[in-house]
N, C-alpha and C positions, 0 to 999 in steps of 0.2 A: 651800750647796754640798751635792752629793749624790754618793755613790760609786756607780759602776756595780756591780750585783750580781755577785759572784763573779769578774768579769773581772780579770785581772792582766796587765799589760804588761811587756815587757822591752825596754830600750834597750841596745844593744851598739855601742860605738864601737870601730873596729878600725884598727890601724896594721899594714900588711903589711911583710914583710921587703923590703929594697931589691931583692933579686935575683928577686922574684916577678914574672913576666910578666903583662901585662893579661889574656891568655887564661886563665891559671891562676886569676886572680881571678874571671873570668867563670864558669869551671867551679865555683868555690866557691859563687857566688851561685845558679847553677842547681841545684846539689846541695842547698843550703839550702832553696830554694823547693819542692823535691820532698818535703821532710819534712812539709809541710802535709798532703799526701795520705796519708802513712804513719802519722802519730802523731796520734791523735784529739784530745787536749787542746789541740794547737796549732791555733788557729782561723784565723790569718792571719799573713802575713809581708810586710813592706815593707822596702825598702832604698833607699839613695841615696848619692851621693858628696858630700863637703863642697863647698859653694859659698861658703865663707867668703872674704872679701876678704883678699888677702895669703896668708901661710902658714896651712895648716890648723892648728886648735888643737892644740898639743902633738904634731903629726905625725899625728893621727888623720884618716884620709881617707874612711872609709866609716862609715855608721851603718845598723844593722839594727834593725828594730822588730818584735817578736813580740807576738801577742795569744793569751793562754791562757784557758781556761774558768775556771780557779781556781788558787790557789797550789799545791794538790795536783797539778794538771795539769803544773806546771813540774817537779816531782819525777818524775812519770811520763815526761815528755819527756826529761829528763836521763838517766834510766836505760834508756830504750828502745834496743834493739839497733841500730836504724837511726841514731839520734843518736850513739851510741857509735862506730859505724863511721865516720860522717861526721867526727866530731871527731878520730879517729885519723888519718884521711886528710888533712884540711885544717888541723889544728892547727899543723903545722910551717910553714905559710905565714905565720902571724901573729907579728908582732914584739911587739905589746902590745895590750891591750884594757882597756876599762872597761865594766862591766856593772851595770845598775841594774834591779831589779824594783820595780814600783810599782802601786798601785791607782789607776786613773784617777778623777778627780773632775770632775763636771760643774758648772760655775759657772753659777748662776742668780741673777739679780737680783730 
């Protein structure tokens, strides 16, 4: 196994408040995707809805995946004014979340 140099990923599972409309969630996703162009250490952003059969695991309906250039890049992203403004604007939409930062490993046989 081999770790990707410097790269750190973040997986964010979200559960939105019941009263949040689908168009509000869409605005949140669009706003998050714009941060890739504004904050240098954030290299990419992907998202999706749960397609789990039956109920979504513990009510989490969306997953966001971020790729950063380094662990230090996450700190820069978190403190960046554009991220702070985004979090203040959309944080109230979120009922619960789970976030994990990890260094991806490439499996080679």
